[in-house]
C-alpha positions as CSV (number, residue, x, y, z in Angstrom):
1,M,25.9,-295.4,79.4
2,E,24.6,-296.9,76.2
3,K,25.9,-300.1,75.1
4,K,28.4,-299.8,72.4
5,H,27.8,-301.4,69.0
6,P,29.8,-304.5,68.5
7,L,31.6,-303.1,65.4
8,Q,32.3,-299.6,67.0
9,D,36.0,-298.9,66.8
10,K,36.5,-301.7,64.2
11,W,37.5,-301.5,60.5
12,V,34.2,-301.8,58.5
13,E,32.7,-301.6,55.0
14,L,29.2,-299.8,54.4
15,L,27.0,-300.3,51.6
16,I,25.0,-297.2,50.9
17,S,21.7,-296.6,49.0
18,D,22.4,-295.5,45.3
19,H,26.2,-295.5,45.8
20,A,28.2,-298.0,43.8
21,A,31.3,-298.0,45.7
22,P,31.4,-299.1,49.4
23,V,32.7,-296.8,52.3
24,Q,35.4,-298.3,54.1
25,G,36.9,-297.1,57.5
26,K,37.0,-297.2,61.1
27,L,33.4,-297.0,62.8
28,I,34.3,-294.3,65.4
29,D,30.9,-293.0,66.5
30,I,27.2,-293.9,66.1
31,G,24.2,-291.8,66.9
32,Q,20.5,-292.7,66.6
33,D,20.4,-291.6,62.9
34,I,24.1,-291.4,61.9
35,F,27.2,-293.3,61.6
36,V,30.7,-291.6,61.8
37,I,33.4,-293.4,59.7
38,Q,37.1,-292.5,59.6
39,D,38.6,-293.7,56.3
40,G,42.3,-292.8,57.1
41,V,42.2,-289.4,55.7
42,K,38.8,-287.9,56.4
43,Y,35.4,-288.4,58.2
44,V,32.5,-289.6,56.3
45,Y,29.0,-289.0,57.9
46,V,26.5,-291.4,56.8
47,P,22.7,-291.2,57.9
48,I,21.7,-294.5,59.0
49,I,18.5,-294.6,56.9
50,H,20.6,-295.2,53.8
51,L,22.8,-297.9,55.3
52,Q,22.1,-301.2,53.3
53,Q,24.9,-303.3,54.8
54,L,27.6,-303.0,57.3
55,R,30.1,-305.6,57.7
56,F,33.4,-306.1,59.7
57,L,36.7,-306.0,57.6
58,Q,39.9,-308.0,58.6
59,E,42.3,-305.3,57.2
60,E,44.3,-303.3,59.5
61,P,43.2,-299.8,59.6
62,R,45.3,-297.0,57.8
63,E,46.9,-294.4,59.7
64,L,44.2,-291.9,60.9
65,F,44.9,-288.0,60.2
66,P,43.5,-285.3,62.4
67,I,40.4,-283.4,61.1
68,P,38.7,-280.2,62.5
69,E,37.5,-280.9,66.2
70,E,34.1,-279.2,65.6
71,L,33.1,-282.0,63.4
72,K,35.0,-284.9,64.9
73,G,32.2,-286.6,66.8
74,R,33.3,-287.3,70.3
75,P,33.0,-290.9,71.7
76,L,29.4,-291.7,72.8
77,E,30.5,-292.6,76.4
78,Q,31.6,-289.1,76.8
79,L,28.3,-287.6,75.7
80,Q,25.1,-287.0,77.5
81,D,23.4,-286.2,74.1
82,P,24.8,-288.5,71.3
83,V,26.0,-287.3,67.9
84,S,23.1,-286.6,65.6
85,Y,22.4,-286.0,61.8
86,R,21.0,-282.5,62.5
87,K,24.0,-281.6,64.8
88,I,26.4,-282.6,62.1
89,L,24.6,-280.5,59.6
90,L,24.6,-277.5,61.8
91,S,28.3,-277.9,62.6
92,A,29.1,-278.1,59.0
93,K,27.5,-274.7,58.0
94,G,30.0,-272.5,56.2
95,M,32.7,-275.3,55.8
96,F,33.7,-276.6,52.4
97,S,32.2,-280.1,52.1
98,E,31.4,-283.0,49.8
99,I,28.0,-284.6,49.8
100,Y,26.5,-287.4,47.7
101,V,22.7,-287.5,46.9
102,T,22.1,-289.0,43.5
103,G,23.7,-289.6,40.2
104,S,27.2,-290.6,39.4
105,Q,29.1,-287.6,41.2
106,S,29.1,-286.0,44.5
107,I,28.7,-282.3,44.9
108,H,31.4,-279.9,46.4
109,G,30.5,-276.6,48.1
110,Y,29.2,-275.1,51.3
111,L,26.2,-275.9,53.4
112,T,24.6,-272.5,54.0
113,S,21.1,-273.2,55.8
114,V,19.5,-276.1,57.6
115,M,15.7,-276.0,57.8
116,N,13.0,-278.5,59.2
117,D,13.4,-281.2,56.6
118,F,15.9,-279.7,53.9
119,F,19.2,-278.0,53.8
120,V,20.6,-275.5,51.2
121,F,23.9,-276.2,49.7
122,Y,26.0,-273.7,47.6
123,S,28.2,-275.2,44.8
124,P,30.3,-273.5,42.1
125,V,28.7,-276.0,39.7
126,Y,25.1,-276.0,40.6
127,H,24.8,-272.7,42.6
128,T,22.1,-272.9,45.2
129,V,20.8,-276.4,45.7
130,I,17.8,-277.4,47.9
131,I,18.3,-280.9,49.3
132,S,15.9,-283.1,51.1
133,L,17.2,-284.3,54.4
134,Q,15.9,-287.7,53.8
135,H,17.9,-288.1,50.7
136,L,21.5,-287.1,51.7
137,K,23.7,-290.3,51.4
138,Y,26.8,-289.0,53.1
139,L,28.5,-285.7,54.0
140,V,32.3,-285.2,54.0
141,P,33.7,-282.1,55.6
142,Y,37.2,-280.9,54.4
143,H,39.9,-278.9,56.0
144,P,39.3,-275.2,56.4
145,N,42.2,-274.5,54.2
146,I,40.9,-276.4,51.2
147,T,38.4,-274.7,48.8
148,P,36.4,-276.1,45.9
149,Y,38.7,-276.6,42.9
150,Q,41.3,-274.4,44.4
151,L,39.2,-271.4,43.6
152,S,40.1,-268.2,45.3
153,P,37.4,-266.3,47.5
154,E,37.2,-263.8,44.6
155,Q,36.4,-266.6,42.0
156,F,33.9,-268.4,44.2
157,P,32.6,-266.1,47.0
158,L,30.3,-267.8,49.4
159,R,27.1,-265.7,49.0
160,P,23.8,-266.2,50.9
161,S,21.0,-267.6,48.8
162,T,18.7,-264.8,47.4
163,I,15.8,-267.5,47.5
164,T,13.4,-266.9,50.3
165,L,13.4,-270.1,52.5
166,A,10.3,-272.0,53.8
167,R,10.5,-274.1,56.8
168,T,9.6,-277.3,54.8
169,F,10.7,-278.9,51.7
170,E,7.0,-278.9,50.2
171,G,6.7,-275.3,51.3
172,Q,10.0,-274.4,49.4
173,L,8.6,-276.3,46.3
174,R,5.3,-274.1,46.6
175,K,7.5,-270.9,46.8
176,L,9.1,-271.9,43.4
177,V,6.0,-272.5,41.4
178,G,6.5,-270.6,38.2
179,E,10.2,-271.1,38.1
180,F,12.3,-273.0,35.8
181,V,13.8,-275.7,37.9
182,I,16.2,-278.8,37.7
183,L,15.2,-281.7,39.8
184,D,17.7,-284.5,41.1
185,L,20.5,-282.6,39.3
186,G,19.1,-283.2,35.9
187,V,20.0,-286.8,35.5
188,N,16.5,-287.5,34.0
189,P,15.5,-284.9,31.4
190,N,11.9,-285.3,32.4
191,K,12.9,-283.6,35.6
192,I,14.0,-280.4,34.0
193,G,11.4,-277.7,33.3
194,L,8.8,-275.2,34.5
195,L,7.5,-276.0,37.9
196,K,3.8,-275.5,37.4
197,N,2.1,-276.5,40.4
198,V,2.5,-278.3,43.9
199,Q,-0.5,-280.1,45.2
200,D,-1.6,-283.2,47.2
201,N,2.2,-284.2,47.7
202,M,2.7,-284.0,43.9
203,A,4.8,-281.6,42.0
204,E,3.8,-280.9,38.4
205,L,6.6,-280.2,36.1
206,V,6.3,-279.1,32.3
207,N,9.1,-280.6,30.4
208,A,10.8,-279.5,27.1
209,N,8.1,-281.0,25.0
210,G,5.4,-279.2,26.9
211,A,4.1,-282.3,28.5
212,S,3.2,-282.3,32.4
213,I,5.3,-284.8,34.4
214,F,4.0,-285.4,38.0
215,V,6.6,-286.4,40.7
216,H,5.8,-287.4,44.3
217,I,7.5,-284.8,46.6
218,D,9.0,-287.8,48.7
219,H,11.1,-288.8,45.7
220,I,12.4,-285.4,44.8
221,Q,16.1,-285.5,46.1
222,T,17.4,-282.2,45.0
223,L,16.1,-278.9,43.4
224,H,18.0,-276.1,41.9
225,I,17.6,-273.2,39.6
226,P,19.9,-273.0,36.7
């Protein structure tokens, strides 16, 4: 049995990369690459790579409410194979979830596919979003009875992506050469334009002024087609 983290089952605060507000809750499970936090209402899954600081809180935990068992994350001592980032993503497929990657807002929708180093998220706002695994800051699965913005299935049907998927994020970028795309949710206007070329780990994007902008693939967090 692996030794428990000294803060496991304690009330903690996490500071996460690019996320202004800290995440607070009970640290209920730890895998090699993910923390599982129960904040009193929901589970928050935080990839360890984006953890900047973890500290103990003195406050008493709030009452914990039940959530779907398939995403609960059992205690490590009951597992031969600990909870992992990829297992959580695969379990979350088809469930209404909240994710945070970049910018000032999280994204709500459904995770539809998990590939080698990226996943596909379908949102009523952004539609099909390609997201690099290394840039997801947290995932929050919601109760099965909850839908985005209380939209009915007729208003927001869960449709499979019409984009042909590659195995890798770089391969997916290559498949979209020649398309008008938005990188990183369009927070930076220079990351909106025609994807002209992908070569030597760089993506060439032609912006509104016709200038070529080169972005290293490792720094592309999301991609979607408007």
